[in-house]
GUDRENVO-539645 format. One record per residue (C-alpha): residue number from 1; residue in one letter; x, y, z. Coordinates in nm, 2 decimals, always signed. Layout:
<rec><pos>NUM</pos><code>A</code><c1>X</c1><c2>Y</c2><c3>Z</c3></rec>
...
***
This chain:
<rec><pos>1</pos><code>X</code><c1>-6.47</c1><c2>+9.56</c2><c3>+11.59</c3></rec>
<rec><pos>2</pos><code>X</code><c1>-6.34</c1><c2>+9.77</c2><c3>+11.29</c3></rec>
<rec><pos>3</pos><code>X</code><c1>-6.59</c1><c2>+10.06</c2><c3>+11.17</c3></rec>
<rec><pos>4</pos><code>X</code><c1>-6.76</c1><c2>+9.95</c2><c3>+10.84</c3></rec>
<rec><pos>5</pos><code>X</code><c1>-6.58</c1><c2>+10.12</c2><c3>+10.54</c3></rec>
<rec><pos>6</pos><code>X</code><c1>-6.83</c1><c2>+10.43</c2><c3>+10.37</c3></rec>
<rec><pos>7</pos><code>X</code><c1>-6.90</c1><c2>+10.30</c2><c3>+10.05</c3></rec>
<rec><pos>8</pos><code>X</code><c1>-6.73</c1><c2>+10.46</c2><c3>+9.75</c3></rec>
<rec><pos>9</pos><code>X</code><c1>-6.89</c1><c2>+10.83</c2><c3>+9.68</c3></rec>
<rec><pos>10</pos><code>X</code><c1>-6.86</c1><c2>+10.81</c2><c3>+9.29</c3></rec>
<rec><pos>11</pos><code>X</code><c1>-7.03</c1><c2>+11.02</c2><c3>+9.00</c3></rec>
<rec><pos>12</pos><code>X</code><c1>-7.32</c1><c2>+10.78</c2><c3>+8.93</c3></rec>
<rec><pos>13</pos><code>X</code><c1>-7.39</c1><c2>+10.77</c2><c3>+9.29</c3></rec>
<rec><pos>14</pos><code>X</code><c1>-7.42</c1><c2>+11.15</c2><c3>+9.33</c3></rec>
<rec><pos>15</pos><code>X</code><c1>-7.64</c1><c2>+11.15</c2><c3>+8.99</c3></rec>
<rec><pos>16</pos><code>X</code><c1>-7.89</c1><c2>+10.92</c2><c3>+9.11</c3></rec>
<rec><pos>17</pos><code>X</code><c1>-7.91</c1><c2>+11.06</c2><c3>+9.47</c3></rec>
<rec><pos>18</pos><code>X</code><c1>-7.98</c1><c2>+11.37</c2><c3>+9.30</c3></rec>
<rec><pos>19</pos><code>X</code><c1>-8.25</c1><c2>+11.26</c2><c3>+9.02</c3></rec>
<rec><pos>20</pos><code>X</code><c1>-8.42</c1><c2>+11.10</c2><c3>+9.34</c3></rec>
<rec><pos>21</pos><code>X</code><c1>-8.44</c1><c2>+11.43</c2><c3>+9.57</c3></rec>
<rec><pos>22</pos><code>X</code><c1>-8.53</c1><c2>+11.62</c2><c3>+9.20</c3></rec>
<rec><pos>23</pos><code>X</code><c1>-8.76</c1><c2>+11.37</c2><c3>+9.09</c3></rec>
<rec><pos>24</pos><code>X</code><c1>-8.95</c1><c2>+11.38</c2><c3>+9.50</c3></rec>
<rec><pos>25</pos><code>X</code><c1>-8.93</c1><c2>+11.73</c2><c3>+9.58</c3></rec>
<rec><pos>26</pos><code>X</code><c1>-8.89</c1><c2>+11.92</c2><c3>+9.25</c3></rec>
<rec><pos>27</pos><code>X</code><c1>-8.55</c1><c2>+12.20</c2><c3>+9.18</c3></rec>
<rec><pos>28</pos><code>X</code><c1>-8.58</c1><c2>+12.38</c2><c3>+9.44</c3></rec>
<rec><pos>29</pos><code>X</code><c1>-8.51</c1><c2>+12.14</c2><c3>+9.70</c3></rec>
<rec><pos>30</pos><code>X</code><c1>-8.18</c1><c2>+12.03</c2><c3>+9.53</c3></rec>
<rec><pos>31</pos><code>X</code><c1>-7.81</c1><c2>+12.18</c2><c3>+9.71</c3></rec>
<rec><pos>32</pos><code>X</code><c1>-7.53</c1><c2>+12.05</c2><c3>+9.80</c3></rec>
<rec><pos>33</pos><code>X</code><c1>-7.59</c1><c2>+12.04</c2><c3>+10.17</c3></rec>
<rec><pos>34</pos><code>X</code><c1>-7.88</c1><c2>+11.87</c2><c3>+10.11</c3></rec>
<rec><pos>35</pos><code>X</code><c1>-7.74</c1><c2>+11.61</c2><c3>+9.87</c3></rec>
<rec><pos>36</pos><code>X</code><c1>-7.42</c1><c2>+11.58</c2><c3>+10.10</c3></rec>
<rec><pos>37</pos><code>X</code><c1>-7.65</c1><c2>+11.48</c2><c3>+10.35</c3></rec>
<rec><pos>38</pos><code>X</code><c1>-7.88</c1><c2>+11.24</c2><c3>+10.14</c3></rec>
<rec><pos>39</pos><code>X</code><c1>-7.52</c1><c2>+11.06</c2><c3>+10.08</c3></rec>
<rec><pos>40</pos><code>X</code><c1>-7.41</c1><c2>+11.09</c2><c3>+10.40</c3></rec>
<rec><pos>41</pos><code>X</code><c1>-7.07</c1><c2>+11.28</c2><c3>+10.28</c3></rec>
<rec><pos>42</pos><code>X</code><c1>-6.95</c1><c2>+11.61</c2><c3>+10.38</c3></rec>
<rec><pos>43</pos><code>X</code><c1>-7.00</c1><c2>+11.85</c2><c3>+10.08</c3></rec>
<rec><pos>44</pos><code>X</code><c1>-6.66</c1><c2>+11.92</c2><c3>+10.00</c3></rec>
<rec><pos>45</pos><code>X</code><c1>-6.65</c1><c2>+11.58</c2><c3>+9.89</c3></rec>
<rec><pos>46</pos><code>X</code><c1>-6.93</c1><c2>+11.70</c2><c3>+9.64</c3></rec>
<rec><pos>47</pos><code>X</code><c1>-6.67</c1><c2>+11.90</c2><c3>+9.47</c3></rec>
<rec><pos>48</pos><code>X</code><c1>-6.42</c1><c2>+11.66</c2><c3>+9.38</c3></rec>
<rec><pos>49</pos><code>X</code><c1>-6.66</c1><c2>+11.49</c2><c3>+9.15</c3></rec>
<rec><pos>50</pos><code>X</code><c1>-6.89</c1><c2>+11.81</c2><c3>+9.04</c3></rec>
<rec><pos>51</pos><code>X</code><c1>-6.73</c1><c2>+12.15</c2><c3>+9.11</c3></rec>
<rec><pos>52</pos><code>X</code><c1>-7.10</c1><c2>+12.34</c2><c3>+9.09</c3></rec>
<rec><pos>53</pos><code>X</code><c1>-7.44</c1><c2>+12.23</c2><c3>+9.16</c3></rec>
<rec><pos>54</pos><code>X</code><c1>-7.55</c1><c2>+12.35</c2><c3>+8.82</c3></rec>
<rec><pos>55</pos><code>X</code><c1>-7.30</c1><c2>+12.06</c2><c3>+8.66</c3></rec>
<rec><pos>56</pos><code>X</code><c1>-7.50</c1><c2>+11.80</c2><c3>+8.90</c3></rec>
<rec><pos>57</pos><code>X</code><c1>-7.79</c1><c2>+11.89</c2><c3>+8.71</c3></rec>
<rec><pos>58</pos><code>X</code><c1>-7.69</c1><c2>+11.91</c2><c3>+8.38</c3></rec>
<rec><pos>59</pos><code>X</code><c1>-7.54</c1><c2>+11.55</c2><c3>+8.45</c3></rec>
<rec><pos>60</pos><code>X</code><c1>-7.88</c1><c2>+11.46</c2><c3>+8.59</c3></rec>
<rec><pos>61</pos><code>X</code><c1>-8.06</c1><c2>+11.59</c2><c3>+8.28</c3></rec>
<rec><pos>62</pos><code>X</code><c1>-7.84</c1><c2>+11.39</c2><c3>+8.07</c3></rec>
<rec><pos>63</pos><code>X</code><c1>-7.90</c1><c2>+11.04</c2><c3>+8.23</c3></rec>
<rec><pos>64</pos><code>X</code><c1>-8.26</c1><c2>+11.13</c2><c3>+8.19</c3></rec>
<rec><pos>65</pos><code>X</code><c1>-8.23</c1><c2>+11.17</c2><c3>+7.81</c3></rec>
<rec><pos>66</pos><code>X</code><c1>-7.99</c1><c2>+10.90</c2><c3>+7.80</c3></rec>
<rec><pos>67</pos><code>X</code><c1>-8.34</c1><c2>+10.67</c2><c3>+7.90</c3></rec>
<rec><pos>68</pos><code>X</code><c1>-8.47</c1><c2>+10.81</c2><c3>+7.56</c3></rec>
<rec><pos>69</pos><code>X</code><c1>-8.47</c1><c2>+10.54</c2><c3>+7.27</c3></rec>
<rec><pos>70</pos><code>X</code><c1>-8.36</c1><c2>+10.64</c2><c3>+6.96</c3></rec>
<rec><pos>71</pos><code>X</code><c1>-8.29</c1><c2>+10.29</c2><c3>+6.82</c3></rec>
<rec><pos>72</pos><code>X</code><c1>-8.60</c1><c2>+10.33</c2><c3>+6.56</c3></rec>
<rec><pos>73</pos><code>X</code><c1>-8.39</c1><c2>+10.59</c2><c3>+6.35</c3></rec>
<rec><pos>74</pos><code>X</code><c1>-8.20</c1><c2>+10.28</c2><c3>+6.24</c3></rec>
<rec><pos>75</pos><code>X</code><c1>-8.46</c1><c2>+10.05</c2><c3>+6.16</c3></rec>
<rec><pos>76</pos><code>X</code><c1>-8.75</c1><c2>+10.27</c2><c3>+6.05</c3></rec>
<rec><pos>77</pos><code>X</code><c1>-8.81</c1><c2>+10.52</c2><c3>+5.78</c3></rec>
<rec><pos>78</pos><code>X</code><c1>-8.78</c1><c2>+10.91</c2><c3>+5.93</c3></rec>
<rec><pos>79</pos><code>X</code><c1>-9.16</c1><c2>+10.91</c2><c3>+5.98</c3></rec>
<rec><pos>80</pos><code>X</code><c1>-9.22</c1><c2>+10.65</c2><c3>+6.20</c3></rec>
<rec><pos>81</pos><code>X</code><c1>-8.85</c1><c2>+10.69</c2><c3>+6.39</c3></rec>
<rec><pos>82</pos><code>X</code><c1>-8.99</c1><c2>+11.04</c2><c3>+6.46</c3></rec>
<rec><pos>83</pos><code>X</code><c1>-9.33</c1><c2>+10.90</c2><c3>+6.59</c3></rec>
<rec><pos>84</pos><code>X</code><c1>-9.14</c1><c2>+10.64</c2><c3>+6.81</c3></rec>
<rec><pos>85</pos><code>X</code><c1>-8.86</c1><c2>+10.84</c2><c3>+6.90</c3></rec>
<rec><pos>86</pos><code>X</code><c1>-9.12</c1><c2>+11.11</c2><c3>+7.04</c3></rec>
<rec><pos>87</pos><code>X</code><c1>-9.34</c1><c2>+10.88</c2><c3>+7.21</c3></rec>
<rec><pos>88</pos><code>X</code><c1>-9.01</c1><c2>+10.75</c2><c3>+7.45</c3></rec>
<rec><pos>89</pos><code>X</code><c1>-8.92</c1><c2>+11.09</c2><c3>+7.44</c3></rec>
<rec><pos>90</pos><code>X</code><c1>-9.24</c1><c2>+11.21</c2><c3>+7.58</c3></rec>
<rec><pos>91</pos><code>X</code><c1>-9.23</c1><c2>+10.92</c2><c3>+7.78</c3></rec>
<rec><pos>92</pos><code>X</code><c1>-8.91</c1><c2>+10.95</c2><c3>+8.01</c3></rec>
<rec><pos>93</pos><code>X</code><c1>-8.97</c1><c2>+11.31</c2><c3>+8.01</c3></rec>
<rec><pos>94</pos><code>X</code><c1>-9.34</c1><c2>+11.30</c2><c3>+8.19</c3></rec>
<rec><pos>95</pos><code>X</code><c1>-9.17</c1><c2>+11.02</c2><c3>+8.45</c3></rec>
<rec><pos>96</pos><code>X</code><c1>-8.93</c1><c2>+11.32</c2><c3>+8.56</c3></rec>
<rec><pos>97</pos><code>X</code><c1>-9.10</c1><c2>+11.68</c2><c3>+8.48</c3></rec>
<rec><pos>98</pos><code>X</code><c1>-8.92</c1><c2>+11.87</c2><c3>+8.73</c3></rec>
<rec><pos>99</pos><code>X</code><c1>-8.58</c1><c2>+11.82</c2><c3>+8.53</c3></rec>
<rec><pos>100</pos><code>X</code><c1>-8.76</c1><c2>+11.95</c2><c3>+8.20</c3></rec>
<rec><pos>101</pos><code>X</code><c1>-8.70</c1><c2>+12.31</c2><c3>+8.27</c3></rec>
<rec><pos>102</pos><code>X</code><c1>-8.31</c1><c2>+12.18</c2><c3>+8.31</c3></rec>
<rec><pos>103</pos><code>X</code><c1>-8.32</c1><c2>+12.02</c2><c3>+7.95</c3></rec>
<rec><pos>104</pos><code>X</code><c1>-8.51</c1><c2>+12.33</c2><c3>+7.80</c3></rec>
<rec><pos>105</pos><code>X</code><c1>-8.19</c1><c2>+12.57</c2><c3>+7.84</c3></rec>
<rec><pos>106</pos><code>X</code><c1>-8.03</c1><c2>+12.32</c2><c3>+7.56</c3></rec>
<rec><pos>107</pos><code>X</code><c1>-7.79</c1><c2>+12.03</c2><c3>+7.52</c3></rec>
<rec><pos>108</pos><code>X</code><c1>-7.51</c1><c2>+12.27</c2><c3>+7.61</c3></rec>
<rec><pos>109</pos><code>X</code><c1>-7.22</c1><c2>+11.98</c2><c3>+7.63</c3></rec>
<rec><pos>110</pos><code>X</code><c1>-7.42</c1><c2>+11.68</c2><c3>+7.79</c3></rec>
<rec><pos>111</pos><code>X</code><c1>-7.31</c1><c2>+11.40</c2><c3>+7.58</c3></rec>
<rec><pos>112</pos><code>X</code><c1>-7.66</c1><c2>+11.17</c2><c3>+7.57</c3></rec>
<rec><pos>113</pos><code>X</code><c1>-7.81</c1><c2>+11.47</c2><c3>+7.45</c3></rec>
<rec><pos>114</pos><code>X</code><c1>-7.59</c1><c2>+11.57</c2><c3>+7.19</c3></rec>
<rec><pos>115</pos><code>X</code><c1>-7.59</c1><c2>+11.19</c2><c3>+7.11</c3></rec>
<rec><pos>116</pos><code>X</code><c1>-7.97</c1><c2>+11.18</c2><c3>+7.04</c3></rec>
<rec><pos>117</pos><code>X</code><c1>-7.91</c1><c2>+11.56</c2><c3>+6.83</c3></rec>
<rec><pos>118</pos><code>X</code><c1>-7.71</c1><c2>+11.38</c2><c3>+6.62</c3></rec>
<rec><pos>119</pos><code>X</code><c1>-7.89</c1><c2>+11.09</c2><c3>+6.57</c3></rec>
<rec><pos>120</pos><code>X</code><c1>-8.20</c1><c2>+11.22</c2><c3>+6.47</c3></rec>
<rec><pos>121</pos><code>X</code><c1>-8.03</c1><c2>+11.49</c2><c3>+6.28</c3></rec>
<rec><pos>122</pos><code>X</code><c1>-7.85</c1><c2>+11.27</c2><c3>+6.11</c3></rec>
<rec><pos>123</pos><code>X</code><c1>-8.18</c1><c2>+11.04</c2><c3>+5.99</c3></rec>
<rec><pos>124</pos><code>X</code><c1>-8.33</c1><c2>+11.35</c2><c3>+5.87</c3></rec>
<rec><pos>125</pos><code>X</code><c1>-8.03</c1><c2>+11.45</c2><c3>+5.62</c3></rec>
<rec><pos>126</pos><code>X</code><c1>-8.00</c1><c2>+11.09</c2><c3>+5.52</c3></rec>
<rec><pos>127</pos><code>X</code><c1>-8.34</c1><c2>+11.06</c2><c3>+5.47</c3></rec>
<rec><pos>128</pos><code>X</code><c1>-8.34</c1><c2>+11.36</c2><c3>+5.21</c3></rec>
<rec><pos>129</pos><code>X</code><c1>-8.42</c1><c2>+11.65</c2><c3>+5.43</c3></rec>
<rec><pos>130</pos><code>X</code><c1>-8.23</c1><c2>+12.00</c2><c3>+5.34</c3></rec>
<rec><pos>131</pos><code>X</code><c1>-7.99</c1><c2>+12.12</c2><c3>+5.64</c3></rec>
<rec><pos>132</pos><code>X</code><c1>-8.21</c1><c2>+12.39</c2><c3>+5.74</c3></rec>
<rec><pos>133</pos><code>X</code><c1>-8.54</c1><c2>+12.13</c2><c3>+5.76</c3></rec>
<rec><pos>134</pos><code>X</code><c1>-8.36</c1><c2>+11.93</c2><c3>+5.97</c3></rec>
<rec><pos>135</pos><code>X</code><c1>-8.25</c1><c2>+12.14</c2><c3>+6.23</c3></rec>
<rec><pos>136</pos><code>X</code><c1>-8.58</c1><c2>+12.28</c2><c3>+6.21</c3></rec>
<rec><pos>137</pos><code>X</code><c1>-8.77</c1><c2>+11.94</c2><c3>+6.27</c3></rec>
<rec><pos>138</pos><code>X</code><c1>-8.56</c1><c2>+11.87</c2><c3>+6.56</c3></rec>
<rec><pos>139</pos><code>X</code><c1>-8.61</c1><c2>+12.22</c2><c3>+6.71</c3></rec>
<rec><pos>140</pos><code>X</code><c1>-9.01</c1><c2>+12.12</c2><c3>+6.63</c3></rec>
<rec><pos>141</pos><code>X</code><c1>-9.05</c1><c2>+11.79</c2><c3>+6.83</c3></rec>
<rec><pos>142</pos><code>X</code><c1>-8.84</c1><c2>+11.91</c2><c3>+7.10</c3></rec>
<rec><pos>143</pos><code>X</code><c1>-9.08</c1><c2>+12.19</c2><c3>+7.16</c3></rec>
<rec><pos>144</pos><code>X</code><c1>-9.39</c1><c2>+11.94</c2><c3>+7.11</c3></rec>
<rec><pos>145</pos><code>X</code><c1>-9.23</c1><c2>+11.72</c2><c3>+7.37</c3></rec>
<rec><pos>146</pos><code>X</code><c1>-9.08</c1><c2>+11.94</c2><c3>+7.63</c3></rec>
<rec><pos>147</pos><code>X</code><c1>-9.40</c1><c2>+12.14</c2><c3>+7.62</c3></rec>
<rec><pos>148</pos><code>X</code><c1>-9.64</c1><c2>+11.83</c2><c3>+7.66</c3></rec>
<rec><pos>149</pos><code>X</code><c1>-9.39</c1><c2>+11.74</c2><c3>+7.95</c3></rec>
<rec><pos>150</pos><code>X</code><c1>-9.37</c1><c2>+12.05</c2><c3>+8.17</c3></rec>
<rec><pos>151</pos><code>X</code><c1>-9.72</c1><c2>+12.02</c2><c3>+8.32</c3></rec>
<rec><pos>152</pos><code>X</code><c1>-10.07</c1><c2>+11.87</c2><c3>+8.31</c3></rec>
<rec><pos>153</pos><code>X</code><c1>-10.32</c1><c2>+12.07</c2><c3>+8.12</c3></rec>
<rec><pos>154</pos><code>X</code><c1>-10.60</c1><c2>+11.87</c2><c3>+8.24</c3></rec>
<rec><pos>155</pos><code>X</code><c1>-10.49</c1><c2>+12.01</c2><c3>+8.62</c3></rec>
<rec><pos>156</pos><code>X</code><c1>-10.48</c1><c2>+12.32</c2><c3>+8.54</c3></rec>
<rec><pos>157</pos><code>X</code><c1>-10.82</c1><c2>+12.40</c2><c3>+8.62</c3></rec>
<rec><pos>158</pos><code>X</code><c1>-11.00</c1><c2>+12.41</c2><c3>+8.94</c3></rec>
<rec><pos>159</pos><code>X</code><c1>-11.24</c1><c2>+12.15</c2><c3>+9.02</c3></rec>
<rec><pos>160</pos><code>X</code><c1>-11.52</c1><c2>+12.39</c2><c3>+9.18</c3></rec>
<rec><pos>161</pos><code>X</code><c1>-11.80</c1><c2>+12.43</c2><c3>+8.94</c3></rec>
<rec><pos>162</pos><code>X</code><c1>-11.91</c1><c2>+12.70</c2><c3>+9.07</c3></rec>
<rec><pos>163</pos><code>X</code><c1>-11.60</c1><c2>+12.91</c2><c3>+8.89</c3></rec>
<rec><pos>164</pos><code>X</code><c1>-11.70</c1><c2>+12.85</c2><c3>+8.55</c3></rec>
<rec><pos>165</pos><code>X</code><c1>-12.08</c1><c2>+12.83</c2><c3>+8.56</c3></rec>
<rec><pos>166</pos><code>X</code><c1>-12.16</c1><c2>+13.18</c2><c3>+8.54</c3></rec>
<rec><pos>167</pos><code>X</code><c1>-11.86</c1><c2>+13.41</c2><c3>+8.36</c3></rec>
<rec><pos>168</pos><code>X</code><c1>-11.73</c1><c2>+13.12</c2><c3>+8.15</c3></rec>
<rec><pos>169</pos><code>X</code><c1>-12.05</c1><c2>+12.93</c2><c3>+8.01</c3></rec>
<rec><pos>170</pos><code>X</code><c1>-11.82</c1><c2>+12.73</c2><c3>+7.73</c3></rec>
<rec><pos>171</pos><code>X</code><c1>-11.62</c1><c2>+12.58</c2><c3>+8.03</c3></rec>
<rec><pos>172</pos><code>X</code><c1>-11.89</c1><c2>+12.48</c2><c3>+8.26</c3></rec>
<rec><pos>173</pos><code>X</code><c1>-11.71</c1><c2>+12.10</c2><c3>+8.20</c3></rec>
<rec><pos>174</pos><code>X</code><c1>-11.35</c1><c2>+12.21</c2><c3>+8.28</c3></rec>
<rec><pos>175</pos><code>X</code><c1>-11.37</c1><c2>+12.12</c2><c3>+8.66</c3></rec>
<rec><pos>176</pos><code>X</code><c1>-11.42</c1><c2>+11.75</c2><c3>+8.51</c3></rec>
<rec><pos>177</pos><code>X</code><c1>-11.10</c1><c2>+11.75</c2><c3>+8.33</c3></rec>
<rec><pos>178</pos><code>X</code><c1>-10.86</c1><c2>+11.66</c2><c3>+8.63</c3></rec>
<rec><pos>179</pos><code>X</code><c1>-11.05</c1><c2>+11.34</c2><c3>+8.65</c3></rec>
<rec><pos>180</pos><code>X</code><c1>-10.96</c1><c2>+11.24</c2><c3>+8.31</c3></rec>
<rec><pos>181</pos><code>X</code><c1>-10.59</c1><c2>+11.39</c2><c3>+8.32</c3></rec>
<rec><pos>182</pos><code>X</code><c1>-10.43</c1><c2>+11.10</c2><c3>+8.14</c3></rec>
<rec><pos>183</pos><code>X</code><c1>-10.68</c1><c2>+11.08</c2><c3>+7.83</c3></rec>
<rec><pos>184</pos><code>X</code><c1>-10.68</c1><c2>+11.45</c2><c3>+7.80</c3></rec>
<rec><pos>185</pos><code>X</code><c1>-10.28</c1><c2>+11.51</c2><c3>+7.83</c3></rec>
<rec><pos>186</pos><code>X</code><c1>-10.24</c1><c2>+11.22</c2><c3>+7.65</c3></rec>
<rec><pos>187</pos><code>X</code><c1>-10.48</c1><c2>+11.27</c2><c3>+7.38</c3></rec>
<rec><pos>188</pos><code>X</code><c1>-10.35</c1><c2>+11.61</c2><c3>+7.29</c3></rec>
<rec><pos>189</pos><code>X</code><c1>-9.99</c1><c2>+11.47</c2><c3>+7.26</c3></rec>
<rec><pos>190</pos><code>X</code><c1>-10.08</c1><c2>+11.21</c2><c3>+7.03</c3></rec>
<rec><pos>191</pos><code>X</code><c1>-10.28</c1><c2>+11.45</c2><c3>+6.83</c3></rec>
<rec><pos>192</pos><code>X</code><c1>-10.02</c1><c2>+11.68</c2><c3>+6.82</c3></rec>
<rec><pos>193</pos><code>X</code><c1>-9.77</c1><c2>+11.42</c2><c3>+6.71</c3></rec>
<rec><pos>194</pos><code>X</code><c1>-10.00</c1><c2>+11.32</c2><c3>+6.43</c3></rec>
<rec><pos>195</pos><code>X</code><c1>-10.11</c1><c2>+11.68</c2><c3>+6.34</c3></rec>
<rec><pos>196</pos><code>X</code><c1>-9.71</c1><c2>+11.76</c2><c3>+6.30</c3></rec>
<rec><pos>197</pos><code>X</code><c1>-9.62</c1><c2>+11.39</c2><c3>+6.11</c3></rec>
<rec><pos>198</pos><code>X</code><c1>-9.90</c1><c2>+11.46</c2><c3>+5.85</c3></rec>
<rec><pos>199</pos><code>X</code><c1>-9.78</c1><c2>+11.81</c2><c3>+5.77</c3></rec>
<rec><pos>200</pos><code>X</code><c1>-9.42</c1><c2>+11.70</c2><c3>+5.77</c3></rec>
<rec><pos>201</pos><code>X</code><c1>-9.53</c1><c2>+11.39</c2><c3>+5.53</c3></rec>
<rec><pos>202</pos><code>X</code><c1>-9.68</c1><c2>+11.65</c2><c3>+5.29</c3></rec>
<rec><pos>203</pos><code>X</code><c1>-9.35</c1><c2>+11.85</c2><c3>+5.31</c3></rec>
<rec><pos>204</pos><code>X</code><c1>-9.12</c1><c2>+11.57</c2><c3>+5.25</c3></rec>
<rec><pos>205</pos><code>X</code><c1>-9.29</c1><c2>+11.48</c2><c3>+4.93</c3></rec>
<rec><pos>206</pos><code>X</code><c1>-9.32</c1><c2>+11.81</c2><c3>+4.83</c3></rec>
<rec><pos>207</pos><code>X</code><c1>-8.92</c1><c2>+11.83</c2><c3>+4.78</c3></rec>
<rec><pos>208</pos><code>X</code><c1>-8.74</c1><c2>+11.81</c2><c3>+4.47</c3></rec>
<rec><pos>209</pos><code>X</code><c1>-8.68</c1><c2>+11.45</c2><c3>+4.39</c3></rec>
<rec><pos>210</pos><code>X</code><c1>-8.83</c1><c2>+11.30</c2><c3>+4.69</c3></rec>
<rec><pos>211</pos><code>X</code><c1>-9.02</c1><c2>+11.03</c2><c3>+4.74</c3></rec>
<rec><pos>212</pos><code>X</code><c1>-9.32</c1><c2>+10.99</c2><c3>+5.04</c3></rec>
<rec><pos>213</pos><code>X</code><c1>-9.21</c1><c2>+10.78</c2><c3>+5.32</c3></rec>
<rec><pos>214</pos><code>X</code><c1>-9.33</c1><c2>+10.50</c2><c3>+5.34</c3></rec>
<rec><pos>215</pos><code>X</code><c1>-9.63</c1><c2>+10.54</c2><c3>+5.58</c3></rec>
<rec><pos>216</pos><code>X</code><c1>-9.86</c1><c2>+10.26</c2><c3>+5.75</c3></rec>
<rec><pos>217</pos><code>X</code><c1>-10.16</c1><c2>+10.22</c2><c3>+5.55</c3></rec>
<rec><pos>218</pos><code>X</code><c1>-10.46</c1><c2>+10.44</c2><c3>+5.60</c3></rec>
<rec><pos>219</pos><code>X</code><c1>-10.24</c1><c2>+10.73</c2><c3>+5.75</c3></rec>
<rec><pos>220</pos><code>X</code><c1>-10.13</c1><c2>+10.89</c2><c3>+5.44</c3></rec>
<rec><pos>221</pos><code>X</code><c1>-10.32</c1><c2>+11.19</c2><c3>+5.39</c3></rec>
***
């Protein structure tokens, strides 16, 4: 009988396998040798599609960003669009936290990442934000989302109460934070996002000739 043909190696297969490996074991686990083994091919086969490991990581990072929903910038005002986009961005990165350090280096030439930046910046400019402020807002939102996805604040404390009992009396309940990871971490992100948007709305209303964004009833400061 003829031997079954090996499935075609494509950029998509390589990126999918690399993403699975990074999600499961972190950036350190990814090497071209390990990836080739996972795909059942020889190492040189990968170089036909990606000359370097960094290019594979860039492709993985861009594939993650491509999952972020930016459609709100077409259907909502700038304020609500920023909120919906930030929540989607945050959820996507929290599902793939190991790739965040790669994203932190900036968009580079990644198509999906550049398209997202273009959409956000363009919507802010269209809403009347000055170019410099639109740039600041894009950077600020990125800092908030990336920082919140890098790690868990709640899980950063030791679970032994004896660590805090005598020397750090104000942290006497810190050992319980891990039990409430979701509410602590998600609550912190939500508070940060609300605070940022409230401040931005005030700033927007102070711009010459600008009107306040349409905010949901009861949310305007």
